[in-house]
C-alpha positions in Angstrom: 29.3 120.6 160.8 26.8 118.3 162.4 25.6 119.3 165.9 24.3 116.7 168.4 20.8 117.0 169.7 20.9 118.7 173.1 18.0 116.6 174.4 19.6 113.2 173.6 23.2 112.2 174.4 25.4 111.4 171.4 25.2 107.8 170.4 28.4 105.9 169.7 28.1 103.7 166.6 31.8 102.5 166.8 33.9 101.9 169.9 37.5 100.5 169.5 39.1 99.7 172.8 42.8 99.0 173.6 43.6 98.0 170.0 47.1 96.5 169.5 48.5 95.6 166.2 52.1 94.5 165.5 54.0 93.9 162.3 57.6 92.6 162.1 59.7 95.3 163.7 56.8 97.7 164.1 54.2 98.3 166.8 51.6 100.0 164.5 48.8 100.4 167.1 49.6 100.6 170.8 46.5 100.2 173.0 44.5 102.7 170.8 41.0 103.9 171.9 38.7 105.4 169.2 35.0 106.2 169.1 32.6 107.4 166.4 29.2 108.9 167.0 26.2 108.7 164.8 25.9 111.6 162.4 29.3 113.0 162.9 32.5 113.5 160.8 35.4 112.4 163.0 38.9 113.3 161.7 41.8 110.9 162.4 45.1 112.7 162.2 48.7 111.7 162.5 52.0 111.6 160.6 52.6 109.0 157.9 53.3 105.7 159.8 51.4 106.9 162.9 49.0 103.9 162.6 45.9 105.6 161.2 45.4 103.4 158.2 46.3 100.3 160.2 43.6 101.1 162.8 41.0 101.7 160.1 42.1 98.6 158.2 41.2 96.7 161.4 37.8 98.4 161.5 37.3 97.5 157.8 38.1 93.9 158.3 41.4 93.9 156.4 43.5 93.2 159.5 42.7 91.4 162.7 43.9 93.1 165.9 46.4 91.3 168.2 44.3 92.4 171.1 41.5 94.8 172.0 37.8 94.9 171.2 35.4 96.5 168.7 31.8 97.4 169.2 29.5 98.4 166.4 26.0 99.7 167.4 26.8 98.5 170.9 27.4 94.9 169.8 30.8 93.2 169.9 32.1 92.3 166.4 35.0 90.2 165.1 35.6 90.9 161.4 37.4 88.1 159.7 37.1 89.7 156.2 36.1 93.0 154.6 32.8 91.4 153.6 32.0 91.0 157.3 32.6 94.8 157.8 30.5 95.7 154.8 27.6 93.6 156.0 27.9 95.6 159.3 27.6 98.8 157.2 31.2 99.8 157.2 32.9 100.7 154.0 36.5 102.0 153.5 37.9 104.1 150.6 41.6 103.4 150.5 44.4 105.9 149.8 45.9 103.3 147.4 43.3 102.2 145.0 42.0 98.6 145.1 40.7 98.4 141.5 41.2 96.0 138.6 42.8 98.1 135.8 41.6 95.9 132.9 37.9 96.1 133.9 35.4 98.9 133.5 34.2 101.2 136.1 30.9 99.4 136.5 32.6 96.0 136.6 34.8 97.2 139.4 31.8 98.5 141.4 29.9 95.2 141.0 32.9 93.0 142.0 32.1 91.0 145.1 28.4 91.7 145.1 25.8 89.0 145.3 23.8 90.8 142.5 24.0 90.3 139.6 24.5 86.5 140.2 24.0 84.8 136.8 23.2 87.3 134.1 25.3 90.5 133.8 23.2 93.1 132.1 25.9 95.7 131.9 23.9 98.4 130.2 21.4 98.4 133.1 24.2 98.6 135.7 26.1 101.2 133.7 23.0 103.4 134.0 22.8 102.9 137.7 26.4 103.8 138.2 26.0 106.9 136.0 22.9 108.0 138.0 24.8 107.5 141.2 27.7 109.5 139.9 25.3 112.3 138.9 23.6 112.2 142.2 26.8 112.8 144.2 28.5 115.0 141.6 31.2 112.5 140.6 31.0 112.0 136.9 32.8 109.0 135.6 32.3 107.1 132.3 30.9 103.7 133.5 32.2 101.9 130.4 35.7 103.3 130.7 38.4 100.9 131.7 40.2 101.8 135.0 43.6 101.9 133.3 42.3 104.7 131.1 41.3 106.9 134.0 43.2 109.6 135.7 44.1 109.1 139.3 41.3 111.5 140.3 38.8 109.6 138.3 40.0 106.3 139.9 39.4 107.9 143.3 35.8 108.7 142.4 35.3 105.0 141.4 36.4 104.0 144.9 34.0 106.4 146.5 31.1 105.3 144.2 31.9 101.6 145.0 31.2 102.2 148.7 28.2 104.4 148.1 26.7 101.7 145.8 27.0 99.2 148.7 25.0 101.6 151.0 27.6 102.0 153.7 26.3 103.6 156.9 29.8 104.1 158.3 32.3 105.5 155.7 36.0 105.4 156.3 37.7 107.9 153.9 41.5 107.6 153.7 42.8 110.8 152.1 39.7 111.2 149.9 40.5 114.7 148.7 44.1 114.1 147.7 43.3 114.0 144.0 40.4 116.4 143.9 40.3 120.0 142.6 39.2 122.7 145.1 35.7 122.9 143.6 35.4 119.1 143.7 36.5 119.2 147.4 33.7 121.6 148.2 31.2 119.4 146.4 32.4 116.3 148.3 32.1 118.2 151.6 28.5 119.1 150.7 27.8 115.4 150.1 29.4 114.4 153.4 27.4 116.9 155.3 24.2 115.7 153.7 25.1 112.1 154.6 25.6 113.0 158.3 22.2 114.8 158.3 20.7 111.4 157.3 22.5 109.7 160.3 25.5 108.3 158.4 28.9 108.5 160.2 32.2 109.3 158.6 35.8 108.8 159.6 37.9 111.3 157.7 41.6 110.7 157.4 43.5 113.6 156.0 46.8 115.4 156.2 45.3 118.7 155.1 44.6 120.6 158.3 42.5 123.3 156.7 40.2 120.6 155.4 40.0 118.9 158.8 39.1 122.2 160.4 36.4 122.9 157.7 34.6 119.5 157.7 35.1 117.6 161.0 33.1 117.7 164.2 35.7 116.0 166.4 39.4 115.0 166.0 41.6 112.2 167.3 45.4 112.4 166.9 47.8 109.5 166.7 51.6 109.7 166.9 53.8 106.6 166.7 50.9 104.2 167.2 49.5 105.9 170.3 46.7 108.4 170.9 48.1 111.8 171.8 44.7 113.5 171.8 41.2 112.1 171.5 37.7 113.4 170.8 38.8 117.0 170.4 36.1 119.4 169.5 37.2 120.9 166.2 36.1 124.4 167.0 38.2 124.4 170.2 41.6 123.8 168.6 43.9 125.5 166.1 45.9 124.3 163.1 49.2 125.0 165.0 48.0 122.9 168.0 47.0 120.0 165.7 50.3 120.1 163.9 52.2 120.0 167.2 50.1 117.0 168.4 50.8 115.2 165.2 54.6 115.6 164.9 55.6 116.4 168.5 57.2 119.7 167.6 56.3 123.1 166.3 55.7 123.1 162.5 56.8 126.1 160.5 54.1 126.9 157.9 56.1 129.7 156.3 58.9 128.9 153.8 62.4 130.2 153.8 62.6 130.9 150.1 65.9 132.6 149.3 66.2 134.8 146.2 67.9 133.1 143.3 68.6 134.6 139.9 67.5 132.1 137.2 70.3 130.9 134.9 70.2 129.4 131.4 67.2 127.5 130.0 67.4 123.8 131.0 63.9 122.6 129.9 62.5 123.9 126.6 59.2 122.5 125.3 58.1 123.7 121.8 54.7 123.2 120.3 54.2 119.8 122.0 51.3 117.6 121.2 50.4 114.2 122.7 47.5 111.8 123.2 46.1 110.3 126.4 45.5 106.6 127.0 42.2 106.8 125.1 43.9 108.1 122.0 42.4 111.6 122.4 44.4 114.8 122.3 45.9 115.6 125.8 48.5 118.2 124.9 47.8 120.8 122.2 50.7 123.0 121.3 52.4 123.4 124.7 55.3 125.8 125.0 57.2 126.0 128.2 60.6 126.9 129.6 62.3 126.3 133.0 65.7 127.8 133.9 68.4 126.9 136.2 67.6 127.8 139.8 63.9 128.2 139.0 60.7 126.5 140.1 57.9 126.7 137.6 54.6 125.6 138.9 52.0 124.0 136.6 48.4 124.6 137.8 45.3 123.0 136.5 42.3 120.8 137.5 43.2 117.1 137.3 43.0 115.5 133.9 44.0 118.6 131.8 47.2 117.2 130.4 49.6 117.5 133.4 50.4 113.8 133.6 50.9 113.5 129.8 53.2 116.5 129.8 55.4 115.0 132.6 55.4 111.6 130.9 56.5 113.1 127.5 59.3 115.0 129.1 60.6 112.0 131.0 60.3 109.6 128.0 57.3 107.6 129.3 54.9 108.7 126.6 55.4 109.5 122.9 54.8 113.0 121.5 52.9 113.2 118.3 54.4 116.6 117.4 56.7 119.1 118.8 60.1 119.0 120.6 61.5 118.6 124.1 65.0 120.0 124.8 67.0 119.4 128.0 70.2 121.5 128.3 70.0 122.1 124.5 69.7 118.4 123.6 66.6 117.1 121.8 65.3 114.2 123.8 61.9 114.0 122.2 60.6 110.4 122.1 64.0 109.2 123.2 64.3 106.3 125.8 64.0 107.2 129.5 67.7 106.4 130.0 68.6 109.3 127.6 66.8 111.8 129.9 68.5 110.3 133.0 71.9 110.8 131.3 71.0 114.4 130.8 70.2 114.8 134.5 66.4 114.4 134.5 64.8 113.3 137.7 61.1 112.3 138.0 58.9 112.2 141.0 55.8 110.6 139.5 52.1 111.1 140.5 51.7 107.4 141.2 54.5 106.5 143.6 53.3 103.0 144.2 53.1 101.7 140.6 55.3 104.1 138.6 57.7 105.6 141.2 58.7 102.3 142.8 58.9 98.5 142.5 56.6 97.5 145.4 58.0 94.0 145.9 61.6 95.0 145.9 63.6 96.2 148.9 64.4 99.7 150.0 68.0 99.2 148.8 66.9 97.9 145.4 64.6 100.9 144.9 67.1 103.6 145.8 69.8 102.2 143.5 67.6 102.0 140.5 69.2 104.9 138.7 72.8 104.0 139.4 72.8 100.2 139.8 75.1 100.0 136.7 77.6 102.5 137.9 80.6 102.3 140.2 80.8 101.7 143.2 77.4 100.1 143.1 78.4 97.7 140.4 81.5 96.7 138.5 80.7 95.4 135.1 77.9 92.9 135.5 78.5 92.3 139.2 76.5 94.2 141.8 78.4 95.2 144.9 75.9 94.4 147.7 78.0 96.0 150.4 78.3 99.3 148.4 74.6 99.2 147.6 73.6 98.7 151.2 76.0 101.4 152.4 74.5 103.8 149.8 71.0 102.9 151.0 71.9 103.3 154.6 73.3 106.8 154.0 70.1 107.9 152.2 68.0 106.3 154.9 69.7 108.5 157.5 69.8 111.6 155.3 66.2 111.5 154.3 64.8 110.1 157.6 63.3 107.0 156.0 61.6 105.0 158.8 61.9 101.3 158.0 62.6 98.1 160.0 65.4 97.0 157.7 66.8 98.0 154.3 65.6 94.7 152.9 61.9 95.5 153.7 59.8 95.6 150.5 58.7 99.2 149.9 55.1 98.0 149.6 55.2 97.7 153.4 56.1 101.4 153.9 53.7 104.2 154.7 53.0 106.8 152.0 55.4 109.3 153.5 58.2 106.9 153.9 57.7 105.6 150.3 57.8 109.2 149.1 61.1 109.7 151.0 62.5 106.7 149.2 61.6 108.1 145.8 62.9 111.6 146.8 66.2 110.1 148.1 66.7 108.3 144.8 65.9 111.2 142.6 67.6 114.0 144.5 70.8 112.0 145.3 71.4 111.8 141.5 72.1 115.6 141.6 69.5 116.4 138.8 69.8 119.3 136.4 66.0 119.0 135.8 63.4 117.7 138.2 59.9 116.9 137.2 58.0 116.8 140.5 54.4 115.7 140.1 52.2 115.9 143.2 55.3 115.5 145.5 53.3 116.1 148.7 50.1 114.3 147.9 48.8 112.3 150.9 51.7 113.5 153.2 51.3 114.9 156.7 52.3 118.4 157.6 55.8 117.4 158.9 56.6 115.4 155.7 55.3 118.2 153.5 57.5 120.7 155.3 60.5 118.3 154.6 59.6 117.9 150.9 59.3 121.7 150.5 62.7 122.2 152.0 64.3 119.6 149.7 62.8 121.2 146.6 64.0 124.7 147.7 67.4 123.3 148.4 67.6 121.9 144.8 66.5 125.3 143.5 69.3 126.9 145.4 71.7 124.3 144.0 70.8 125.4 140.5 68.4 122.7 139.5 65.5 123.5 137.2 62.2 122.3 138.7 58.8 121.8 137.0 56.4 121.4 139.9 53.0 119.9 139.0 50.5 120.2 141.8 46.8 120.6 142.4 47.5 122.5 145.7 47.4 126.1 144.7 48.9 127.3 148.0 51.8 125.0 147.5 52.4 126.2 143.9 52.2 129.8 144.9 54.5 129.5 147.9 57.2 127.5 146.1 57.1 128.7 142.5 58.9 131.6 140.8 56.3 131.4 138.1 53.0 129.6 137.8 51.8 128.4 134.4 48.2 127.3 134.0 47.1 124.4 131.7 43.5 123.7 130.6 42.5 121.0 128.2 46.1 120.6 127.1 46.7 124.2 126.3 48.7 126.8 128.2 46.3 129.6 129.3 49.0 132.0 130.6 51.4 132.5 133.5 51.7 134.6 136.6 54.6 135.5 138.8 52.8 137.6 141.5 50.7 134.8 143.0 47.4 136.2 141.7 45.0 133.4 142.9 41.9 134.9 141.2 43.7 135.1 137.8 45.0 131.6 138.2 41.6 130.3 139.1 40.0 131.9 136.1 42.6 130.4 133.8 42.0 127.0 135.4 38.4 127.2 134.1 39.6 127.8 130.5 39.7 131.6 130.2 43.0 132.6 128.5 45.1 135.2 130.3 44.8 137.6 127.4 41.0 137.6 127.6 41.2 138.2 131.4 43.5 141.1 131.1 41.6 142.6 128.1 38.5 142.5 130.3 40.4 144.3 133.1 41.5 146.9 130.6 38.0 147.4 129.3 36.8 147.7 132.9 39.4 150.3 133.6 38.3 152.4 130.7 
């Protein structure tokens, strides 16, 4: 972590004073003070909906405060647009990507820039983007179209876009949410190098261990207000930060009750599928999940996890192999067929796949049973029954929203995830495909999601948990299966992190254990 020079007082490059921002029914920022020093990494913590992203959207020029003032380099500023903020050296990497899916990586990075103005020599700019990616350890094909990229690769494009613009103050909203552990370490090395050059970074994250590892100081928001400001990271603990964030003690250990697995619910046999580029993504996958069992799928992003979830749920065609749910072959059958067999899906991309952003909370929670009584009778939707159902789920899953008619695009990440969980779990699934269910959530929301998944396990549901958080996989899963380049490398049931890590790099379990046997001899 960066240390201030003892002979010179720390210099504030950003000062936000008494910032107030209101939305209909919500006071997002309530007289918030925040300051950022030159050459530091300042973590901004808080629950989903605490006002962190709103505050940073104001600093980035996306929102205008209702009241309050902002100083950058000691000068008052009034950003009318993000372009104004970028000109002042402030760049923001958003949690929800702001990319054009049909355009290439390079085209997305160049969007909005004054150069090139007339002649677009893409080959030259492709080279620049590739070199920038190499320099910062973020390899992305400059000519690939964004819709073809994994979520992790799209995140890298967002980071490269700001680096290309030469931002001196970088706002990073959940930048590690889609990165593998090794990629996180590489990113942290980059951030430390940037601060040594005098750049300043605001780091928004829900991963307390990352905040403790990378930040110099911490500010905590709860319900739009500052509960602690300018804390020196080395003087606080994870437990103290969690309490400041959620206003109560957070239990980090899980109450995982012993459950005897029942019959096989999900059976995947010799499954093959292609990715969006038409290249092999799954290569002969075999997998089973039983009643009352959580099977974790570990792997670095882009090794076939998304394709496997989509084939099982009917969103992608298999080129070979079979998927059985409760003994019925649902391979390449419509999504509705899987839903009838009790398949629930918590997708990786909750904004574009897991929800209809412009529809209301009520519309989103009834999507799986809109055509069933009492929500509907024939072709007629019973609005009273639909709103009553949504109100019950709102209370049961603690969804914080002004009204049930609010479009879900207005919700924080945690509340949107609660909407999806409410819809999927309330259908009483026999099989749940949960992909990155806690990505981008705060410690309180993560605790709640973990409890919900364990409750479904105790109720006899079979759960395939796909996550890039090894700690989460090991804590929740009865077995952990590792995938690499579309192939299953092996499985562990004893939480052996070293063995899982080796398999994630492509070493089959048989080879690992054969090596151990040779060593023992």
